[in-house]
N, C-alpha and C positions, 0 to 999 in steps of 0.2 A: 625655440625649436626644442628645448629639451620637452613640455610638456605635448607638443605637438607627436611630437615620436615616440611619447609613452601613450598618448589618446591611442594616435593608429594601431596601436598595438593590441590595446585594451577590445577597442573594436573590432576590426580586422585580421590581427596578425597572429588568434591563438592558436589556431591549427596550422600556420606553421612552424611555431614557434615549438608545439607538441612534436609534429613531424620532425622539423630540422631536429631536435636532441636525442634522436637516434643516432648511433653510434655501428659503424663499421671500424670493426678492433682486427686485423691484419693478425692471423697466425694463433688466435685464441678460440677456445671452444664453440662451438656454437649449438644451441640446442635448438631443435624444432618445439612449434609452439604446442603440438599436438602429440607427441610423442615422449617430451623430455628427454630424449636420448640427443647426442652429439649427430650432426648431419650428418649420412652415409649420400656422400654425392660426388666422388673422388675423378677427375680425368677427366669432370665435365661442361657439358653444354648450356649454352642458356637461349632461350627465347620467349618472346613477348607477343603473346594475345594480346586484343583492347590494351585493358590496364592494368592487366597483369604479366608477371615475367616468369618463368616457369626453368628450374635448374634438373637439367638431367644427370646422375652422374651412377659412378661405380659404389654400391655396397661392399665394402671392405672390411665389414663384422667381426667374419672368422676365416680374415686373412687374403691371398691373393687369390686363390680359387675362384672364378663367378657362383655370384649367392643370386644378385640381382642388378637389373638397373633401377634406379629410385627417379622418381619426378617429384621434388617439391617446389612450391609457389609460395608468392609474396608480391604485394603491391607496394613496398618500400624499400625491398631490398636489404634490409634487417633481421623481416619479423619471417620467416619461412616455416610455411604449414606443410607437414609431408600427405601428397597424395596417392601415394602408392609404387605399385613396380609396373613399369611397363611390359619387363622382362622377367622369365625367374627362371633358377635353375630345373632342366628336364630331366627325364632319366639317362637318355644319350643325347647323341649325337654333338653339332656344335655349342650346347649350353646345357651338355650334358655336367656330370660332375668331375671335377680336376681339369676343368676347361680356364683358361683365360679368356676375361671380355670386356676389355678396355676401352677407354676416350669416347664414348657415346656424345653424339650429339644427334638433335634436332631440326629439320627445319618442314617449309611446308608447301607444298606446290597447288600455288592458284588455277593452277589448268585441270589436275586429276583430285582437288579438293581432297587429298590425305598428307597426314602426315608420315614425315618418313626418316626413319633412322640408320645410322651409318655407324660401324664400331670397328675392333681389333678382333679380330677374332684367331686365336693361336689354341696350341697344345700345352703343355704347362713348360717343356725344353725350349719354347717360341721357335719351333722350325717350324711351323706352318704356315706363319706370317701374311695370313688373308684378312678379307675386308669383309664384313659382314653388314644385310639389311635388312629391316624389316619397315613394314608399314601400319599404318592405325588411323584411324576416322577422328579422334580427338589427340591433345596434344599428350592429356597426360591418362590417357584411356590404355587398356590393352593392346598390344601389338602383336602382328601375326610377322614370325619371321619366316623369312623366304631364302635367305641361303648364304654363302659364302663363296670367295673366287680372288685368286690373283690379280688386280686388276693391271688390264692389258696383258697377263703375263709375266709380272712383275709381282715382287716379294709387298708387303706390307705391312704394317706394325704401326707406330702412333699415327692417327690422324684426325682430319677434323675436315667441318666441310665449309663453303663459301657461296651464299647468293647472291649475285652480282644484280646493280638497275635494273639489266635488263630481264632476270628472270632467270637467268643461267645459271647453273649452278656447277659445282668444283670439288671434287675429293680432295682435300691436300693430304698426302698419305709419303711417309717416311719408307724409300727406298732402301735399307740396308747395302745392297748391292753397287748403286748408283747414284744414289741423293736423293732429296727430297723436289717431291713431285706435284705439281699440279694437275689434274685430269679431272675433262669434260665430262659432264654427265649427263645420259638421255635425257629427253622432254620430261618425262617420268620421273628422275632421280632416281631411278632402281637401279641401274646398273653404269657402268661407265664408257663414255663413248670413243674417246679418242682424249693422245696426251697434248697439254697446254704449252705445259715448260717442266724443265727440269736441273735443279741447281746441283751442282758437283760435289758440292760441300755436304756432308752428312750432317744432319738437322733433323730432329725430332720435334715433338709434342706441339705442330705447326698451326698458326692462328693468323687469318687475313683480315683484316679491317679495309673501308676506303675514307680517304677524308680529302675532299677539294682535286680529287682524278688522279687524286699518288693514291696507289692500292703501300698496304704496309706487309710484310710478311713477318710475323714475333716465330721463334720457335727457339729450343734448347739445343747445345750441341752433345754429347752419347757418355754422359758418366753415368748411368745404371738410376740406381734411386736418388745419388750424391747430386746435390745440385751445385751448375754453373752459372757463369757470366751471360743470363739469355741473348741473343744476338733479335736483331731485325736487318730486313733489307726490304725497298722500294723501287715502284716502277711507276710506270703512268698507263701501261696495258698490262694484264696476266700473262702472255707469254712475251714479256720480257720487250726488251733488256731490264735487269735487276741490279742493283747495285752490290756492291761487297757491301757482305755481313761487319756490322759493329753494335755494341752494346750498348742497352738506353739506360740498365739502373746503374748505381754507383760501383765501380771499376772493383773487383774484388771482393763485392760484398754476395755475387753468387746470388742474385739479384731477388736480394733479401733473405736469403735459405727458401727458394721457390724456384716450381717449371714451371712454364707458361700452360695455359689450357687452353682461355679463352678470351677474346676480348670484346668485351660487351661496350655498342653505343647506347647511350644516353644522355638525351638530348641531341645538344652538338658536340659533347665531350664523351670519353671513353673509359671505362674500366679497367685496370690490367686483374685478370683474375690466373693464380697460380695457386698449386698443390705446393703445400712443405711437407714432403714425405717424411716415413719414420717407416723403413724399410722390416725394422724390426717388430714394429706392431702396427698394422698397415692401417688397423681401424685408428687409430688417434692420431691420422696426420691430418692436418690440419687446412686454413684457407688460407690466402693472403693476397688480397684485395687490396689495389690501391689505384689513388686517378690515376690516367696516362696521356702526358702533355703532349700531343700533337701539334708542331708546326712546319708548314712546308714540309720539309721528304724529311724532318729532325723528329725522331722518338724519343723523350726522359721522363724519368721515372725517380720522384725519392720516398723514402720509408716514411712511414707513418707509425704510430703508437694507437693511434687514434683521429677519425673524418667523418664527414658528414655528408650526406649525399643525399639530394633529391630526388627522389626518383620519376617525379616530371617535369621538370626544369633541366636538369641534368646540371643543375651547378653542386662543385663540390668544395667543401671548405676544411679546414684544420679545425679536430677536437678542442673543446673547450676544456678549461685550465678545470681543475679538481681539487675537493678538499681527500683527504685519507683520513682513514677510518680503523684503527687498529684493533688485532682481530683478541689479543691479549689483553685489549683495554676494552671490551665491550662487555655486557653483564653475561657469566658463562654459568649454567644453572643445566641439573640432572647431574650427567656423569663428564659434563665438558670440562678442558680445562688447559689451562699455559703449559706449551709443551715446547721443548726449543726447537729451533730451525735455523740452520746456520747461514741457510738461502736467503733467510726472511726480513723483512724490516725490522730492526729491532734485535735481532738472532731469536726472535720468538713468535708463534702462532697458536690461535684458537684449535684444539683437537679436539678427539671422541664425541665429533658432533654425531649424535643419533649413538648408536649400536646399543647393548646391552644395558644402558647405563641411562638411554634417549635423553643424549645430550643434547641442548638448545646454545647456542649463540647469538644473543640478542645484541642489535645497535643501535642505539636509541638516540635522540638529538641530531637524527643525519641531516644538515638542511641542504634546501633547496631553496633558489629564489622564484620558482615559480610554482603553479599548479601546471603540471605537465608529462610526457611521457617519456623517459629517456634512459639513454645505454648508463649501467653501472659496471664498472669492471672490479672482478672477484678474483685476487689475486690467492691461489691455492695451490697445497701441494695433494698430492694422490699419488703412495708409494705402491701402488696394487699394479698390476697388469690388464686390467677389464674397467673398464666406468667405473666411475663414486655419482651418487647422486645427494640433490640436496631439498627439502621440500621449503621455499620460501615464500613469507609472507611478508607484506608490509604493510603499515598503521594495522595490524588484526583482520585483513582483509583473506580472501579466499588462497589457497596456498598455491604455487608453480611451482612444477618442478625442475631443476636446474641440474644438468648433464656437467661432469667437469673428468676430461680423459685424463690417465694416465699423466704423471711430473713429479718428479723426483729432485732433490739438489737446490735448482731455483725453480719459483714459483712459476708456476705457469697462469694465463690469465680467462675467466669464463665470463662470458658479458651476459646480464643478468639486465632485461628492457622490461621496467616497470612504470605506474602511475604513482609521481609521489605530491605532496600537497607544496603548499607555499611555504615555509617554515619549519618545523620539526618534524622529524619522520621517523620510524621503530621499523627493523628490517630483522628478524628472526631467520636462524638457519637452524633447522633439524629433517630428521629423516620420518616419515611416520610409518615404513613397513620393518625397521630396527635396522638396517642396513647402516655402515659404517659411511658418512662425510667425507668429507673432505678435510684436510687442516687450513685452514681461514688463517692468509698470513694479513690481508687489509683490504678494504671497501675504499675502491676511486670513485668518488663519486662530482658528476657534473656541477661546477656554481651556478649556474645558469643555462 
């Protein structure tokens, strides 16, 4: 049996191994493959077209004021390419300077063959409380902004979208005065037609899924940028009756320090997608994605350091065991040297990467049990208020740029997706432009 398993893997399983080795790391820095920068798609929505997933969200590079609604693409849900901005800041109007544009979500209208984008539109004091709509011909192309209004005359802040099996679409909208609302959209999805259901509870960040005839509404109570124990409610019809709200993550975990933004169906399973907001520096907010278990009318979710999803089948498995390689034990050259770090493993890290001394940190004899593409967790510190970067080369090959959002005190994680060969590998960190890279605490490398 053991020989058969080895043979099956060698003949038919390599592509699966390579794909399945890539990991989602909740809360880590997530670098876009073609920009070398942390992904800016906060409060986001997702849509699948063919075999490609698209992630549409808020650009917080310069803080809370509207800059862009960005679009990224991926076929494996781990490696994301920046495709461009659907909407960008204009000189005036809803999309002008010092405006709030949040929670963008895109759906496709089969009848009109248009992509429809809804979003929260507001002034900087959150007094307007409107929902805006735009339309596009392609999922990641430029959209034409139509305008904003208060749906059916009610205030609207955090919002979401849901398209049911019959192609009817619904706006999910937080009405601070009355409670969370579900409103039916017009046939072209460009306006609100009529009310469907309103909860009396004050819930924001709404997201709806359906499984086996049961609808699940997920959302967050109102605590501003601070996380809380997010809740869910169920029904067999969108018009209700809906169940009482209850939490789906560990009680007191504050949904593992995150807030719901979307729940994505993948195969027959679901991924919870949340934002880990950092209100003092929104650019460095990260993303918490976790497997969401749905059974009957019950939703539950556990935390994970890392985990694996197959974007085609929807299978979700726990992350692999890892070998650890300490930064201070790496080969340090140029101006790189060991630095003290009270929160780091061994209270030390490899510092002075890049900079005026062109410091280089090289990890030798990094072991992999297979020739595969996999995800390495890089534990690091960055005491700046802006991103740092490192150019990473594996086995002397072409380097890729990896982003490191601000992190001080306890080390944060940046995900490095690389090709490793079976046996010994060499991984080096430097900077090509003379900027300072992060202090590297350690590498966490999958054993298999």
